[in-house]
N, C-alpha and C positions, 0 to 999 in steps of 0.2 A: 898344691899346683893346679893351675886351671888348665883346661883342655882348650883346644883350637877354638877360635871365636866361630859362631855361626856364620854361614856364608851368607851374603847379602842378597836381596831380591829388590831389583829396580822395575818400577811400573812406567810403562810408557805406551807409544802407539807407532804403528807403521805409517809411514807418510802417505803410502797408496791408499789408505784409509779415506784420505781426503784429496785425492788427484785434481778436483776442480778448483781448490786453493793454492794460492802461491805459498813459498816457504814461509814468509812472514806470517801470513794468517795460520799456517799450520802451527807455527811457534806460538802463537797468541793462544790458539784453542788448547794446545797442550798446557802450557803455562796456567791458563784460565781455569783447567781442570785439576789442577793440583799435580799434574803428573811429572815424572822425572827425566824422561829420556825419550830419544827418536830414532827409529829406525829409518833412515833416508832413502828413498827409492830411487832407482836409476832411470825408471822409464819416464819420470816427469820432473822431480824437483832437484835431482843431482845427475844429469846424464854422465855417462861414463865418457871421461876424458875432457870434461868442461871443467878446467882447472879453476876458472874464475867463479864459478858456481859453487865448487867445493869449498873454496876458501870463505866465499861470502856466507854460504850456509852453516858452516862452522863457526864463523864469527858470531852469527846473529844467533845461533844455538846457545852458545857459551855465554853471550851477554844476557840472555833470559834466564840464566841458571839452570839451564838444562844440560845433560849430557848426550852425545852422539852413542846410541847404544850399537848400531851397525850400519853397514851399507848394503842395502837390498838390491843385489845386482839380479840381472837376467842373463848372467853367463851359463850357457848349459855345456857342461863338461863333456868332450868327446863330441860335440855337435857344432859348438860356437868356433868360429875361427881363432886358433889360439892366440894370434896376435891381439884379438880384442881384450884379453886379460890383463894386458900392460895397461891399458886405459882404465880398467876397472879398478886395477890395485892402485895406479896413481891417484885416482879421485878418492879412494878410500883412505889413503895416507893424508891427503890433504884435508880431508873431511874429519881426520881423528878418529876414524873408526877402528875398532880393535878387531872387528870381525866382519868378513864378508860372506853374505848368503849367496850361495851358487845353487845350481840346478843339477841333477844327475840325470842328464839326457832329455829326451822328449818321449819316450815310450815306457810301458809299465815293464815290470820285471819279466813276466811271461811273454811278451810280445818283442823283448830285446835279443836280438841275434848275438851270439857269443863274441864275435868280433867287434860289435859295437860296444858291449859291455866292456871288453878289453880296453877299447879306445877310452871310454869314460873313467876308468881306473888309473890309466895312464896319464891321462890329462888332468886328473884330480891331483895325482902326486906331483906332476910338473907344476901346477898352480900353487900347490901347497908350500913347495919348495921355494917359490919366488915369494909368496906371501909372508913365510916363515921370516925369510931374509929381512923384511921390512917390518918385522914384530907383529903381524896380522894373522889371525887364525882363520878358517874356513869353516863354514856349516852349511849342510844340504838343507834345502827347503824339503820339508817331510810332506810328499804330495803325491796324489794319483798321477798315472801318466808319466812315471820317473821310475828310477831304480829304488826308490825309497818311499814306495806305494804299499806300505805296511812295516811295522816294527820289525819282524823278523827279516824282512828283505833289507831294510835299511842297516841292521846290524850286520848282515851277511856283506853288505857292499862296504861299510866301514872296516870290517876286518880285513877283508881283500885289500882294501887301500892301504891300511896298515901303517897310517901315520897320525901321530898323537894330535897334530894340530887341526884336524879335520873331525868335526863333531855333526850334529843334526838339531835341526828344531824339531819342536812337536807340537802338534794340533790334532783336535779330534777329527779322525778322518770322515770324509761325507758319508752320511748314512748309516755310520756303525753305531749300534747301541752302546750306551754308556758302559756297561760292564766290560765289552770288547775294547773299546777304546782305552779304558783304564788299564785292561790287561796289556795292551800294547805299550802303554806308558811304564808300565812296570817292567817290561823287557828292556826297553830302550833308556831307561832313566839314567844310566851311567855315561851315556853319551849325550845327553840333552844339554845343549848351550843356551837356547832360549826356547821361549813358547810363544806361539801366536793364539791369542785369546779371541773367541768368538763364538756365537751360539747359532748353528745353521741347523734347520729340521724343517720339512724333510728337503732332501738335496740341498740346495743353495739358498733357500729361503732365510734371509737374514733375520734373526730375531734378537730382541734384547739379551743381554749376557745373562741376566736372571732366569731366562727360560730354561737354561740348563743348570741351574744353581747346584745341584745334587752332584752332577758330574765334576763341575768345576771345582767345588769344595773339596771333593775327593782327591782330585787331581793335586790340588796345592797342598793338601795335607801329605800325600805322598812325597812330593818334592821337597816340602820342608823337612821331613823326616829323613830323608835320604841325605839332605845337606847338612843335617845337624851336626856341629861340632867340626864341620870340614873348612879348612881354610881354602875356600875355592873361589874363582872370579864370581862377580854378581850374576845372577841369573835374571836375565831380561824377560819380563812378561808383557808383551805388546798387545794392546788392544788393535783388532783389524776388521774392517769391513762391518761398520755399525748399521743398522737399520737406516736405509734411505741415504746414505752417506752424508748424514745431517751432523753437521759439527755443533748443533744447538743441543743434541743429546749428550755430548761427549762428558759433560759433568756427572750426568747421571751413570754413564756407563762407568767412568772412572771411580765413582763411589762405590758401585757394586763391585768392581774389581777389588778395591780396597778391603771391603768387607769379605769376600771370598778368599783373598789372600791371608787375612788377619790382620790387617792394619788398624 
């Protein structure tokens, strides 16, 4: 008797990596680099509520043999007008995205008053219920200046929300040493829906992915071991913010990513 099949990993990019390109150019760059999927951003390529754009980008993505990984929205739970989520969800469904990225407010955990935190939690639950009815999951951006400004904080928020269809992204926090970043991944790993892959150091200085090879290799080893034998949804690993926003180096970065993941 065999165990459950190993959960798949899909490699792709966030379209915001190349905000200067139109969707067709993004698709050409992704396909040319041998990647598999795209997280389409709402700020440039698929604006929330633009149904024509969502349909067209979905069709072009699929015609190129690529998958839509997710919809990268800028909906900030507890802060954005709740009615804005209707347009976000409509675009995600038309785009064929199984996941919407949202943000946990606009301030860090320690700076957020209790009433604002309550609003974020309640709005997340409301949005998650609407999304679930449409067959779509939610995941928080893992980011400073939000309530997911650290692994323990993200876990606390997810537990407080208490909805199975809400997860988190993971990326190495800015200026956090490798060991601490990996410790955070260990803590959050059960709740990680996708990874944003980039190498920044120091601060937001954009380096080739290979510049933090040791950290990324260890991160992917952890994720692979955790998911081994599990029949889970694919884990999307999405390149983001390449040096110089240069699509010409995407094949190199994609090759590095494949090597680090173990492809």
